[in-house]
N, C-alpha and C positions, 0 to 999 in steps of 0.2 A: 161778752162771755161765750156766746154761741160761736163766734169766730175762733176764740182761743181754744174751746173744746174741740172743734173740728180740726184745728191745726195740729194739736198734740195727738188726737185720735188717729189722724191720717198718717202721721209719722211713725208712731210707736205701736198702736194697737192694730190698725188695718194696714200695716206696712205691705207694699206691693210685692215684695220678695218673700218676706218671712211669714206673712199671713195668707197670701193667695198664690205665692210662687209664680208670679207673672214676670216676664222679662228675663227668664233664666238663661236664654241663649247668650245674649250680650253680657249678662252678669258673670257667667263662667268664662267666656272667651276673652273679655277685655279687662279682667281683674288680675292679671299677672303683675302689673306695675301700678303703683299709686298714681303716677303722673297721668297715664292714659285713663285710669278710672276716674280721676277728677275731671278730666276733659269731657268724657262721655257723660258723667253724672251731671255736669253743668249744662250740657246740651239737652239732656232729658228734662231737667228742671225748666229750662227756657221753653222747650216745645210744649210741655204739659201746662205751663202757666199761660200760654197763648191759646192752645187748642181746646182746653176744657171750657173756658168762658165762651169761645167762639161757638163750640158745639152746643153749649147751653142756649145761646141765642138762636141757633138753628132749630134746636129741639123745641124751644118755647114758642117761637113765632112762626115756624114753618112745618115742623114734622109732627107734632102732637095732634091728636084728634081734636078738631075744632080750632087749631092754632091760627088758621088763615082767616078767622072771623074779622080781623082788622082790615081785610081787603073788601069785605062786603058780606051781606047775609047769605048770598048764593054760594060763598066758599066756606061757610061755617060747618058744613057736614063733611068736609074733606079730611081724610086721615092719611098722611104721608109717612107714618111711622115705619113702614116697610123699607123706606129709603135711609134709615138711620145709619146702617153700616157703611153704605157707599158714600154718604155725605160726610160722616165722621172721618173715614179713611182719606177722602179727598182733602179735607182740611188739614189733617195730620201730614199728608204727603207734601202739601204746599209749604208748610212751615219747616219741615225737615229739609226740603230743598233750599230754603232760605238759610237755614243753619249751616248746611254743607258749603254754600257759597261763601258765607262769612268766615267760617273756619279755614277754608282753603286759601282765602285772601290774606287773613291776618296771622294764621298759625299753620304754615305748611308742614312743620314737623309733627304737630298733633294730628293734622289731617292724614299724614302718611302712617302714623302709628295706629290710628283708629281703623284705617283700611276700609273694608267693606261694611263694617259694623256701623259706621256713621250714616250712610244712606239707608241701612236696614232699620234705623230707628222708626222709619215709616211703617214697618210691619212689626214693630216691637209690641207684643201683646200688653205690656204694662201701659204704654201710651194709649192704646185703644181701650184698655180696661178702665183707665181713669175716666174717659168720657162715658163709657157704658155704665160704670158705677154711679157717676153723676146723674145719669138718666134714671137708673133703677131706684136710686135712693131719693129721687125727687127733690133735689136741692132747690131751694125756693128762690134765691136771689142771685144776681150776677156776681155780687161781691163774695158770696159763699162759694160760688163755682170757681172764682179766681183763687180764693183761699185754698180750696180743695186741690186745685191743679198744682199750686206751688208746694203745698205740704206733701202731697203724694210724690211729687218729684224729689223733694228733699229726703223723704223716706227711702226712695230707691237709691238716691245718691249716697246716703249714709250706709246702706247695705253694701253697695259695691265698693265704697271706700274702705269699709271695715274688712271685707274679705280680701281686698288687694293688699292691705297692710299686713294681714295675717299670712298671706301667701308669700310675701316678700321675706318675712321672718322665718317661715317654716322651711325655706330652702336650706337653712343651716341646722335644721333639726334632724334627728335620726328617725325618719319615717320608714316603716316597713316597706320593702320594695313593691309589694302587691297593692299598697294604698297610695303610692306616690302619684301626683298629678290630680286628676279629677276625683279619684277615690277619696282622698283625705279632704278635698274641697267640699264634696257632698256631705261628708260627716260633719265638718265644721259648720256648714250652712244649716244642717239639721239642728245642731246644738245651739246655734245662734237663734234659730226660729223658736226653740223651746225657751230660751232666755227672754225673747220678746213677748212670749205668751204671758210672762209675769206682769207685763204692763196692762193686761186685760182688766184688772180691777182698779186701775188708776183713776178712772172717771166714773166709777160706779158707787161712790160713797154718799149719794144724796139721800138714801133712805135708811141710813144706819140705825136711826131710832126706832123705825117700824119693824125692821127685820127680826130682832130678838123676840118681840111679841108674837109675830107670825109663826116663828119656829116653835115657841112654847105652846101656842094654840094648836099647832099641828101635832105636837107630841102628846098633848092632853087628849086630843081626838083619837089618836091611835091607841092610847092606853084604854080609853073607854070602849072602843071597838073590840080590843083584845079581851077586856074583862067580860063583855057581853058574850063573846064567843066562848070563853071558858065556862060561863054559867050555863050556856046552852048545851054544852057537851056533858054536863053533870047529870 
């Protein structure tokens, strides 16, 4: 159940694009065609599925305060958390280089269409954000970290796929000249983000029986305080 909740929450509620607006550079630049959006989205899923668990291992067994205790008691007081950024980025850059080599080898057309944005995955803030969110939210196990990496990548993939499909169709729409291009794209992105906010209550229904009682109790308390205030003014 914990894995399922994390999966849906990372895709719909904590979506990298619509909730935190990370990875917007490639999201806007490579979303003109569905084909290129699918290719880049798949690359992001792969990179996040590998880098988030790897960075979890680095954080758990090397970077955290006292994580080096497995080497001996003399290392138990070491705190290498200040190296988190550089270690995470090094891991991400390595995996992005691997993805770039594979795409260039097996799909030269996709490699050419993605252009500079494929190697720029290494500095895509959504990729680094996944590892940093994993660290800040203190994800407990490697399996949950793997789940979080895949689901966050899927969320980013769905976001860029949706905007690419809309941008392909909107070419044939009568968009005001001042809003053509990035203008209408920003507006659509904002509307989609508002729509994704509606998923916020999807996983918050566990205390439905307690909430009405709490609300009634709060209202009764406020009524008593108001009555006492009125009596005091008379």
